[in-house]
ZAMARGU-4260 file (C-alpha; in steps of 0.2 Angstrom, whole numbers, plus 5000, padded with zeros to 4 digits):
<rodrens>
0) 5112/4490/4788 | 5113/4475/4798 | 5099/4463/4796 | 5094/4449/4808 | 5080/4437/4806
5) 5074/4428/4822 | 5069/4410/4822 | 5056/4404/4834 | 5069/4395/4845 | 5080/4410/4846
10) 5065/4422/4851 | 5059/4410/4865 | 5077/4409/4871 | 5078/4428/4872 | 5061/4429/4880
15) 5066/4417/4894 | 5083/4426/4897 | 5074/4444/4898 | 5057/4440/4904 | 5056/4455/4916
20) 5060/4466/4901 | 5047/4459/4890 | 5034/4461/4904 | 5039/4479/4906 | 5037/4480/4887
25) 5020/4474/4888 | 5015/4485/4902 | 5022/4500/4893 | 5013/4496/4876 | 4997/4492/4886
30) 4997/4509/4894 | 5000/4518/4878 | 4986/4508/4869 | 4974/4512/4884 | 4978/4530/4882
35) 4973/4529/4863 | 4957/4520/4867 | 4953/4533/4881 | 4955/4547/4868 | 4943/4539/4857
40) 4930/4537/4871 | 4932/4555/4875 | 4930/4560/4857 | 4914/4550/4856 | 4906/4561/4869
45) 4915/4578/4865 | 4919/4577/4846 | 4935/4587/4848 | 4947/4585/4834 | 4962/4585/4845
50) 4957/4569/4853 | 4958/4560/4836 | 4976/4568/4834 | 4981/4561/4851 | 4973/4544/4846
55) 4984/4543/4830 | 4999/4549/4840 | 4997/4535/4853 | 4995/4522/4840 | 5011/4527/4831
60) 5020/4527/4848 | 5013/4510/4852 | 5019/4504/4834 | 5036/4511/4838 | 5037/4503/4855
65) 5032/4486/4848 | 5045/4487/4834 | 5059/4492/4847 | 5054/4478/4859 | 5055/4465/4845
70) 5037/4460/4846 | 5035/4463/4827 | 5051/4454/4824 | 5055/4467/4811 | 5071/4474/4818
75) 5084/4470/4830 | 5083/4474/4849 | 5097/4486/4847 | 5089/4504/4849 | 5102/4511/4837
80) 5098/4500/4822 | 5091/4510/4808 | 5079/4505/4794 | 5066/4513/4783 | 5052/4506/4793
85) 5059/4510/4810 | 5064/4528/4805 | 5047/4531/4797 | 5038/4526/4813 | 5049/4538/4823
90) 5045/4553/4811 | 5027/4549/4810 | 5026/4549/4829 | 5035/4566/4829 | 5023/4573/4816
95) 5008/4568/4826 | 5016/4575/4842 | 5017/4592/4833 | 4999/4591/4826 | 4992/4586/4843
100) 5002/4599/4852 | 4995/4613/4841 | 4977/4608/4844 | 4979/4604/4863 | 4989/4620/4867
105) 4977/4631/4856 | 4992/4640/4849 | 4983/4646/4833 | 4971/4657/4844 | 4982/4662/4859
110) 5000/4661/4852 | 5001/4665/4833 | 5020/4667/4833 | 5023/4650/4841 | 5009/4642/4830
115) 5019/4648/4815 | 5035/4641/4822 | 5027/4624/4826 | 5020/4624/4808 | 5038/4627/4801
120) 5045/4612/4811 | 5030/4602/4806 | 5034/4605/4787 | 5052/4601/4791 | 5047/4584/4798
125) 5035/4580/4784 | 5049/4584/4772 | 5060/4572/4782 | 5047/4558/4781 | 5047/4559/4762
130) 5066/4559/4761 | 5066/4544/4772 | 5054/4534/4762 | 5064/4538/4746 | 5082/4535/4753
135) 5087/4538/4771 | 5086/4551/4785 | 5093/4568/4781 | 5089/4582/4794 | 5087/4570/4809
140) 5104/4563/4805 | 5112/4580/4812 | 5098/4585/4823 | 5091/4573/4836 | 5073/4570/4838
145) 5074/4576/4856 | 5078/4594/4850 | 5062/4594/4840 | 5052/4589/4855 | 5060/4601/4866
150) 5051/4615/4856 | 5034/4608/4861 | 5040/4608/4879 | 5044/4626/4878 | 5027/4630/4870
155) 5018/4620/4884 | 5027/4631/4897 | 5023/4647/4888 | 5004/4642/4887 | 5004/4637/4906
160) 5011/4655/4910 | 4997/4661/4900 | 4985/4654/4913 | 4981/4638/4903 | 4981/4625/4917
165) 4980/4609/4907 | 4997/4614/4899 | 5006/4610/4915 | 5001/4592/4915 | 5006/4591/4897
170) 5023/4599/4902 | 5026/4586/4915 | 5022/4571/4903 | 5032/4579/4889 | 5047/4581/4900
175) 5047/4563/4905 | 5046/4558/4886 | 5060/4570/4881 | 5071/4564/4895 | 5069/4546/4889
180) 5071/4550/4871 | 5087/4560/4875 | 5094/4546/4885 | 5090/4534/4872 | 5099/4544/4859
185) 5114/4549/4869 | 5118/4532/4877 | 5110/4521/4863 | 5127/4511/4861 | 5128/4506/4879
190) 5110/4504/4884 | 5103/4486/4884 | 5085/4493/4888 | 5077/4509/4881 | 5071/4522/4893
195) 5057/4526/4881 | 5048/4511/4888 | 5047/4521/4904 | 5045/4539/4897 | 5031/4535/4884
200) 5018/4527/4897 | 5022/4542/4909 | 5019/4554/4895 | 5002/4545/4891 | 4997/4545/4910
205) 5001/4564/4912 | 4993/4569/4895 | 4977/4559/4900 | 4976/4570/4915 | 4978/4585/4904
210) 4965/4579/4892 | 4952/4576/4906 | 4956/4594/4914 | 4955/4602/4896 | 4938/4593/4892
215) 4931/4599/4909 | 4937/4616/4906 | 4930/4616/4889 | 4913/4611/4896 | 4913/4625/4908
220) 4917/4637/4895 | 4903/4630/4884 | 4891/4632/4899 | 4896/4650/4901 | 4895/4653/4882
225) 4878/4646/4882 | 4874/4658/4897 | 4881/4672/4887 | 4870/4667/4872 | 4855/4666/4882
230) 4859/4683/4890 | 4861/4691/4873 | 4845/4683/4867 | 4836/4691/4881 | 4844/4708/4877
235) 4839/4706/4859 | 4821/4702/4865 | 4821/4717/4876 | 4828/4728/4862 | 4814/4722/4851
240) 4801/4726/4865 | 4809/4743/4868 | 4808/4747/4850 | 4790/4744/4850 | 4788/4755/4865
245) 4798/4768/4857 | 4787/4767/4842 | 4771/4769/4853 | 4779/4783/4863 | 4786/4793/4849
250) 4770/4801/4843 | 4763/4806/4861 | 4780/4813/4865 | 4780/4824/4849 | 4762/4829/4853
255) 4767/4834/4871 | 4782/4844/4864 | 4770/4854/4852 | 4758/4857/4867 | 4773/4865/4877
260) 4778/4875/4862 | 4760/4882/4860 | 4759/4886/4879 | 4775/4895/4878 | 4770/4905/4862
265) 4753/4910/4869 | 4760/4915/4886 | 4776/4923/4881 | 4774/4937/4894 | 4773/4925/4909
270) 4791/4921/4914 | 4785/4906/4925 | 4776/4897/4911 | 4790/4900/4900 | 4802/4892/4912
275) 4791/4877/4915 | 4788/4875/4897 | 4807/4874/4894 | 4808/4862/4908 | 4795/4851/4901
280) 4803/4851/4884 | 4820/4846/4892 | 4811/4831/4901 | 4803/4826/4885 | 4819/4826/4876
285) 4827/4816/4890 | 4813/4803/4889 | 4816/4802/4871 | 4835/4800/4872 | 4833/4788/4886
290) 4822/4776/4877 | 4833/4777/4861 | 4849/4774/4872 | 4841/4758/4879 | 4835/4752/4863
295) 4852/4754/4855 | 4860/4745/4869 | 4849/4730/4869 | 4852/4728/4850 | 4864/4713/4848
300) 4881/4716/4841 | 4883/4707/4825 | 4899/4715/4819 | 4914/4726/4825 | 4914/4745/4823
305) 4924/4760/4827 | 4918/4769/4843 | 4925/4781/4856 | 4929/4773/4873 | 4925/4790/4881
310) 4908/4792/4872 | 4903/4774/4876 | 4909/4776/4894 | 4898/4791/4896 | 4884/4782/4888
315) 4886/4768/4901 | 4886/4780/4915 | 4871/4788/4909 | 4861/4772/4910 | 4865/4770/4928
320) 4864/4789/4932 | 4847/4788/4941 | 4852/4774/4952 | 4869/4782/4957 | 4860/4798/4961
325) 4847/4789/4972 | 4862/4782/4982 | 4872/4798/4982 | 4886/4790/4972 | 4898/4803/4965
330) 4906/4799/4948 | 4921/4807/4939 | 4929/4803/4922 | 4948/4807/4920 | 4951/4808/4901
335) 4970/4807/4898 | 4968/4802/4880 | 4953/4795/4871 | 4954/4780/4859 | 4944/4775/4844
340) 4942/4756/4846 | 4937/4744/4833 | 4927/4731/4842 | 4910/4726/4849 | 4902/4742/4855
345) 4888/4736/4865 | 4898/4722/4873 | 4910/4735/4880 | 4895/4744/4887 | 4888/4728/4894
350) 4905/4724/4903 | 4906/4742/4910 | 4888/4742/4916 | 4891/4725/4925 | 4906/4733/4934
355) 4896/4749/4938 | 4881/4739/4946 | 4894/4729/4956 | 4901/4745/4962 | 4884/4751/4967
360) 4881/4735/4977 | 4898/4736/4985 | 4894/4754/4991 | 4877/4749/4998 | 4884/4734/5007
365) 4899/4743/5014 | 4888/4758/5020 | 4901/4770/5012 | 4900/4787/5020 | 4904/4797/5004
370) 4903/4784/4990 | 4913/4789/4975 | 4918/4781/4958 | 4931/4787/4946 | 4935/4781/4929
375) 4951/4784/4920 | 4953/4783/4901 | 4971/4782/4894 | 4971/4777/4876 | 4966/4758/4876
380) 4966/4756/4895 | 4951/4759/4906 | 4953/4759/4925 | 4937/4759/4936 | 4941/4764/4955
385) 4929/4764/4969 | 4931/4768/4988 | 4920/4754/4995 | 4934/4746/5004 | 4940/4733/4992
390) 4937/4714/4989 | 4941/4702/5003 | 4958/4694/5000 | 4950/4676/5000 | 4938/4681/4987
395) 4949/4692/4975 | 4958/4677/4968 | 4942/4668/4964 | 4932/4683/4958 | 4932/4679/4940
400) 4929/4660/4942 | 4912/4654/4936 | 4898/4653/4949 | 4908/4661/4962 | 4899/4675/4971
405) 4899/4684/4988 | 4881/4689/4986 | 4865/4680/4990 | 4852/4677/4975 | 4866/4680/4962
410) 4872/4666/4950 | 4890/4671/4951 | 4891/4672/4932 | 4892/4691/4930 | 4911/4695/4931
415) 4916/4678/4923 | 4905/4683/4909 | 4913/4700/4908 | 4930/4692/4908 | 4925/4680/4894
420) 4918/4694/4884 | 4933/4705/4886 | 4946/4691/4883 | 4938/4679/4871 | 4926/4690/4861
425) 4935/4707/4861 | 4953/4700/4862 | 4957/4711/4877 | 4962/4709/4896 | 4953/4711/4912
430) 4960/4711/4929 | 4955/4717/4947 | 4966/4722/4962 | 4963/4731/4978 | 4970/4749/4981
435) 4970/4759/4998 | 4953/4765/4994 | 4944/4750/4986 | 4942/4739/4971 | 4951/4743/4955
440) 4946/4735/4938 | 4957/4737/4923 | 4952/4734/4905 | 4965/4734/4891 | 4961/4733/4873
</rodrens>
């Protein structure tokens, strides 16, 4: 390994001969350090651990850039020169890249297989770091660092395809960095200036945008989660209230059933009284079942359980049966194959009820002549189809966005809350489209 020591006169001579380069060095390192400070400021307000990872990543990148530029005077200006210190900084930067990428792209939650692969490469880099401290590089002697970083780029693109928008800014920034690293590795013997001093600040700028977008998205999700918690708290309170009402009603309902039974037994000859007594008993049973249904629905879900999609769909329809009859809305259920789902039962009913109520409102606003709603159940897929004319093309792309609504006196949280419950809480998928008859919602678990 070639070792050079710089005297003061030699350094100033080099500084005078390449003043433009040293200025660019300073700008690049300054941008990277500002990105590190920016992540700390964000962390102070949001307490998100990925911001600490990004802070450490940018510090290691800044140390690498300072060493490469000669500011530390710890190595030569030749990018290809190797030393334990120099190699260690590169590997630490790579390790922090993987740690930050895992947290920012949320691979553990949304892409478990990619998360395991990231972990495997991370362990490989940690092993390489230990080997480097003991002797010299081993794995990265044969595999360039840019190949390791390309995998992060692939993961970012996959997460963007999964509708995680901040991953797109991450992808752009990481592309700039990888290109600069690849050029530095391929042409290191012929380059007098390292492209990393361009790629690193560009990556810092793009990822700063990604972090800002991600934090804003996180705050929106927190607001919606808070709205869901408030809503569920209200449901729990209503469930407790209905439980008290049920307790108060149970005895009078029982007494009324005894009265009808006595009337029927004492007037067994009178067919009219018998019929009316039977009708009264059915109405009492219906009142008792109804209050039980509502009390059970408003009881908050605390754990997952097995339930029949068909039975709970019938249950949800029963809760809006009165309103649907009042507006002459015909309903049909096409059961192809039922499924026993292990999930949150009441949350499924809550989502279905929201869709049913929205369909009722659509029928009313469209003045449908023969309003009809059909539900198809095929294993873990539920399709709800109406004939209310569909959703306007300018609205259908935004229908699941928070606070978007086409109705006055509505918060616009309903369908977004439904999608959040299905996809975040129940690990399913929810989508909407227009058919030739009207809107079609699809739930897949």
